[in-house]
Each structure stands twice: as C-alpha cells, then as structure tokens.
C-alpha positions as CSV (number, residue, x, y, z in Angstrom):
1,M,-0.1,-0.4,-0.3
2,S,1.4,3.3,-0.9
3,A,1.1,7.2,0.5
4,G,2.8,8.8,-1.9
5,V,6.1,8.3,-3.6
6,G,8.7,6.6,-1.6
7,L,6.2,6.7,1.1
8,D,4.7,2.8,1.1
9,Y,3.8,0.3,3.6
10,T,5.0,-3.1,4.0
11,W,3.3,-6.1,6.2
12,I,4.9,-8.4,8.1
13,D,4.0,-11.4,8.2
14,Q,4.1,-14.4,10.4
15,N,7.6,-15.3,9.5
16,R,8.7,-11.4,10.3
17,K,9.2,-11.6,5.9
18,Q,7.6,-8.1,4.3
19,V,5.6,-8.3,2.1
20,K,4.1,-6.2,-0.1
21,L,0.1,-5.6,0.2
22,P,-2.9,-4.3,-2.4
23,A,-4.3,-1.0,-0.5
24,P,-7.2,-3.4,-0.5
25,Q,-6.1,-6.2,1.5
26,Y,-4.0,-4.1,3.9
27,I,-6.6,-1.9,5.0
28,D,-8.6,-4.9,5.5
29,Y,-5.2,-6.1,7.9
30,V,-5.6,-3.5,9.6
31,M,-9.2,-3.2,10.1
32,T,-9.5,-6.5,11.2
33,W,-7.1,-6.2,13.6
34,V,-8.3,-2.9,15.3
35,G,-11.5,-4.8,15.3
36,G,-10.5,-7.5,17.1
37,L,-8.6,-5.1,19.9
38,L,-11.6,-2.9,20.6
39,S,-13.4,-6.6,21.1
40,D,-11.2,-7.7,23.4
41,E,-11.9,-6.8,27.2
42,A,-8.8,-6.6,28.2
43,T,-7.8,-4.2,25.8
44,F,-11.1,-2.6,26.3
45,P,-12.5,-3.2,29.3
46,T,-16.3,-2.5,29.1
47,K,-17.2,-3.3,32.7
48,A,-17.0,-0.3,35.2
49,S,-15.1,-2.9,37.5
50,R,-12.5,-3.5,35.1
51,D,-9.2,-1.3,35.1
52,F,-7.8,-0.1,31.6
53,P,-4.7,-2.7,31.2
54,P,-1.3,-0.1,31.4
55,T,-0.8,-0.4,27.4
56,F,-4.2,1.2,26.9
57,L,-2.3,4.7,25.6
58,T,0.5,3.1,23.8
59,T,-2.7,0.6,22.0
60,C,-4.3,3.5,21.2
61,K,-1.7,5.3,19.7
62,H,-0.7,2.6,18.2
63,I,-4.5,2.2,16.2
64,Y,-4.5,6.0,15.4
65,K,-1.4,5.8,13.4
66,Q,-2.1,2.5,11.3
67,L,-6.1,4.2,10.9
68,L,-3.7,7.6,10.0
69,R,-1.7,5.9,7.7
70,V,-5.2,4.2,5.9
71,F,-6.3,7.9,5.7
72,A,-3.0,9.2,4.4
73,H,-3.4,6.5,1.7
74,I,-7.1,7.3,0.6
75,Y,-6.4,11.0,0.4
76,H,-3.0,10.2,-2.3
77,A,-4.8,7.4,-4.1
78,Q,-8.5,7.5,-3.7
79,Y,-9.8,11.3,-3.5
80,Q,-10.4,11.2,-6.9
81,Y,-12.9,8.8,-6.6
82,L,-14.7,10.6,-3.2
83,V,-14.6,13.8,-5.5
84,H,-16.7,12.2,-8.4
85,L,-19.1,10.9,-5.5
86,C,-19.4,14.5,-4.5
87,C,-18.4,13.4,-1.2
88,E,-15.3,14.5,-0.4
89,G,-16.8,17.4,2.0
90,H,-17.8,14.7,4.3
91,F,-14.8,12.5,4.2
92,N,-12.6,15.8,4.9
93,S,-15.0,16.7,7.9
94,L,-14.2,12.7,9.2
95,F,-10.5,13.3,8.8
96,A,-10.5,16.7,10.9
97,H,-12.5,15.6,13.5
98,F,-10.1,11.9,13.6
99,I,-7.0,14.9,13.7
100,A,-8.7,17.3,16.5
101,F,-9.6,13.5,18.8
102,G,-6.5,12.8,18.2
103,S,-4.7,15.6,19.1
104,E,-7.2,16.2,22.3
105,N,-6.2,12.8,23.9
106,R,-2.7,13.3,23.4
107,L,-2.4,10.2,20.4
108,F,-1.2,12.5,18.0
109,D,2.3,14.5,17.7
110,Y,1.9,15.9,14.8
111,R,5.8,15.9,14.7
112,D,6.4,12.4,15.0
113,F,4.3,12.3,11.5
114,K,5.6,15.1,9.4
115,W,8.7,13.4,8.3
116,S,12.6,14.8,9.1
117,G,15.1,13.2,7.5
118,G,15.8,9.1,7.4
119,A,15.6,6.2,5.4
120,S,13.7,4.0,6.7
121,Q,10.8,3.5,9.8
122,G,9.9,0.1,11.3
123,V,6.7,-0.3,14.0
124,S,6.9,-4.0,15.7
125,G,4.4,-6.6,16.2
126,G,3.3,-10.0,15.7
127,G,2.6,-9.6,11.9
128,G,-0.1,-11.5,10.4
129,A,-3.8,-10.1,10.2
130,Q,-3.8,-10.1,14.3
131,S,-1.3,-7.4,14.7
132,P,-0.6,-5.2,12.1
133,T,3.4,-4.5,11.6
134,V,4.5,-2.4,8.7
135,T,8.3,-1.3,7.7
136,V,7.5,2.4,5.7
137,V,10.4,3.3,3.5
138,A,10.5,7.4,3.3
139,G,12.2,8.9,0.7
140,V,10.1,12.0,0.6
141,G,8.1,12.4,3.6
142,G,6.1,10.7,5.8
143,Y,2.8,11.8,4.9
144,P,3.0,14.2,2.0
145,G,-0.2,15.2,1.5
146,V,-1.8,14.8,4.8
147,C,1.1,16.7,6.7
148,D,-0.1,19.4,4.2
149,L,-3.3,19.7,4.8
150,I,-3.2,19.9,8.2
151,E,-1.0,22.5,8.1
152,R,-3.5,24.2,5.6
153,W,-6.3,23.3,8.0
154,V,-4.8,25.6,10.8
155,E,-4.0,28.5,8.8
156,L,-7.5,28.4,8.1
157,G,-8.9,28.7,11.2
158,V,-10.6,24.5,10.3
159,L,-7.8,23.0,13.5
160,G,-6.7,24.8,16.3
161,P,-2.9,25.2,16.0
162,E,-2.8,22.6,19.0
163,C,-2.9,20.4,16.4
164,I,0.6,21.0,15.2
165,G,2.1,21.6,18.8
166,Q,1.7,25.4,18.0
167,R,-0.2,27.3,20.9
C-alpha cells in the first residue's frame, strides 16, 4: 500500500518477512486488527469494575497511527473517487475530527508524523492479520499531502494550532 512517492507500507507476516500488499488487503488487515482489539475485554474493558491495562495509551496510539496510514493512502490514491461521488466534504470533515480527537487525547503528535529525514522506520509487532507490523520507507516525506492538509487547515482555522504543536 502506498501513500505517496517513496512512502510504501509493507506487512510483516508471521515469518517476519516483508510482504507488499494491495491497499484493500492491507486496509482489511488493519481494520480486522483494530476490530479485534476493540472487542477484546482485556484491552478495552467495558465493565466498570475492570481497570484499563497499563498499555492502554500505547495501544490507542498504535491504532491511531495505523488508521492515519489508511487516511494517508485514501488521500493519496483514492481522493479523486471521493470527489467524483461528491463526498469529499464528508471525508474531509471525518479526517478533521480524527485529527482533532487525536490531538485532544494526545494520540497524535504532529512532529511524529511530519517527516524529518531518515531512510526508514519500522513498527514492530507479531505480523499477520492479528497484529499489523509495517515498514515505512520514507524517501520524500512522512505523510506528504496529509501533513500539508493539516497545516493548511490550521492556517484556515479549521483545526486549532495545537494540532501541529503550536499554542
């Protein structure tokens, strides 16, 4: 799956081998993994008597990062279809709320997503559909287009300056 020139996401399978996946399959793996976590009582307790695990915030940040990658791909490769369907306004609103929610709940640190150099970044995990592990090869930018969009929305007042680390 790609989110721009030089920004490709590969899946690490159970044998720790990088596998290039088409976007629909990659997105399905991410959504299956997220759905599994959300329905796991140990990760997201629904009973008042249960405490959240110590890894709760880390898990939420990892979920957020995976979902941001899906947004990045859609903006890069599928946005023209949203325009054709006249639903880009809804998608932009969804993304703006996603970024604002992540910023407000400290799931999103813009500086972590804005590419600052370096050749690659790996995110480890078990691999397979149950635990996404990706390698991001960033030759040009971390989330080109998406970060530019966030910056522009801050300029226009759609998002608050705290979304990009400003006060």
